[in-house]
N, C-alpha and C positions, 0 to 999 in steps of 0.2 A: 503495500499500499503506500502510495506517496506521502511526503511530508505535509501537504495542504489539508487542512481540516475538511473533512467531507460532511456534508449534510446527511442527519439520519435517512432521511426519504431517498437520496440518491444513493446510500449504501445499500439501502432494502431492494431498491429497483436494479442495481448493479447484481445482488447475489439472489434475484427474486425467486429463480427456479430452486435454489437451495433450501430458502427460507420456506416456501409454498410446500416442498416436500416434507421437511421436517415439522411443519404444522399440522399435516395431514398425517404422519407418522405417530406424532403425538396426541392423536385424538382431538384436534382442534382446540386444544389448549394452549393459551399464549404463554401461560407459566411455565407448562412442561416444555415448549417450545423454546424459551428463552434459555433455559439450563441446558437443553440439548445444544442449542446453537453455539453456546458457550464454549462447547467443547470443539465444534467442527468450526466455528469462526472466531478465534479469540479476540480479533481487533473489534467485534460487535461491541464489546462492554467498554472500549475507548470510544466508540463514536456516540453511542446513546445509554441512556439509562433504562431499566426494565420498564418503567411507566410510559417512557417515550416510545419503546418498542411495542407495548401493548395497545396503544392509541393509534400508532402507525401501521399495525399489522391488520386493524379492521380497513383502514383506507387501501392497504396494499391488497388484501382480498377482494374487496370491490373494485379497485383498478384491474386486478388481473381476470376477474369474472367477466368484467364488460370488455375487455380486450379480447379474452377467448370468444365471447358473443360475436363480435364486430368480426374477427377472423373467421369464425364458422360463417357467417352471412357472407362475407368476401369469398370464400371456398365454394360456397354454394352457387354464388352468383357466377363465378368465373366457370363452374362445371355447365351452368344452364346456357352460358354464352358458347362456351365451346360446342354444345350439343347444337344449339341454333346456327352456328357457324358451319358445323358439319352437314345438318340440314340444307342449308341455303347453298352449299358447296354442291350438294348431290343433286338438288334441284336445278341449280345452275348449269352442271355437266349434263342432266338429263334433257333440260330444254336447248341446250347446243346442238343436240342429236337431230332435232328439227330444224328443216329449210325456213327462214325468216318469211318466205312468200306464203306460206301456210298460215302462218301466226296473224298475217295480215288482215284476214278478213274470217269471221266466222258464219258458217253456212247453216241453213235450217234444212236438214234433208226431210223431215216431216212436211208432208204438204198442208195439213190441218194446222199446224204452229204457224206455217208460213202464211197462209189465208188469214189467220187471225192478227198477225201482225202486220201485214200489208193492207188488210181492210180497215179503212178509216171513214165510219159512217157518220155522216152530217146531215142534218134536216135544217133547213133555211138557215145555215150558217151557224149550227150549234152542234157543238162534238155529241156523239152518243157514246156513252159507256155503260157496260154491265157491271155493277159494282160486286164485291165479294159476296155480298147478302143476296144476291140473284134479282136485284131490281135495276130497273133501266132508268138512266137518268141522263138529262142532256145538259152541258156546260158550256158557258161562253163568256168570255171576258170583255166587260163593257166599263169604260171609264176606270180602267185599272183594278177592277173588282171582278171577281169570278162569280157569276150567278149560276143557280142550278134549277132545273126544274126535273120535278118527279115525274115518270111516265107510268111505272109499273112493273108487274113480273113479265108481261108480253109486250113486246115491241110492236105498238100499233102506230104507224105513221101519221094517220087523220087525227087521233088521240093527241100524239106529241104535237103536231102543228097548232092544235087548238090550244094547248096548254102553254106553249111557246109563245103564241100570238097573247094570251092573257098575261104572261110574264112581261112581255116586251111593253104593253100598254101600261102596266102596273110601274115599270122602271122609268118610264116617260114620264107619268103623271108625279111619281117622286121627285124626278128631276126639276120639274119646274114650280 
């Protein structure tokens, strides 16, 4: 040990592993640990007194447990990152097997799906959509506001045109 006076906490951190091991061997008892370390580290009694050791022991234990927790989290994150890198590299190498032209455009082989995508039904300028609940509704954006007209379970164009006309009349009355 150097001639410069060492602070007790610095000394404990320097010999952290030895002190923690002795503490665990001595049934987590600070008194027994102090006596045991007096034989292993003779300069301990020159650096600090027993009461200082007892107080700093609790600090050292909290410090070490928090440091261990952070190291465990760091290791776990590193493992997860490595797994993600491996997955990414596998997917990148898998995707490089395909020519770029095939990836440029998605094609629908099923004619029913293609018809549903291509069909854009409009009635007097209103878009007709069948919602997830099975009802037909017409939508149109007027003055930056989307308006909706309920048609029903069956798509009846005459019924839709009448309801659209009523809605347009109502919108124009509200406007003036």
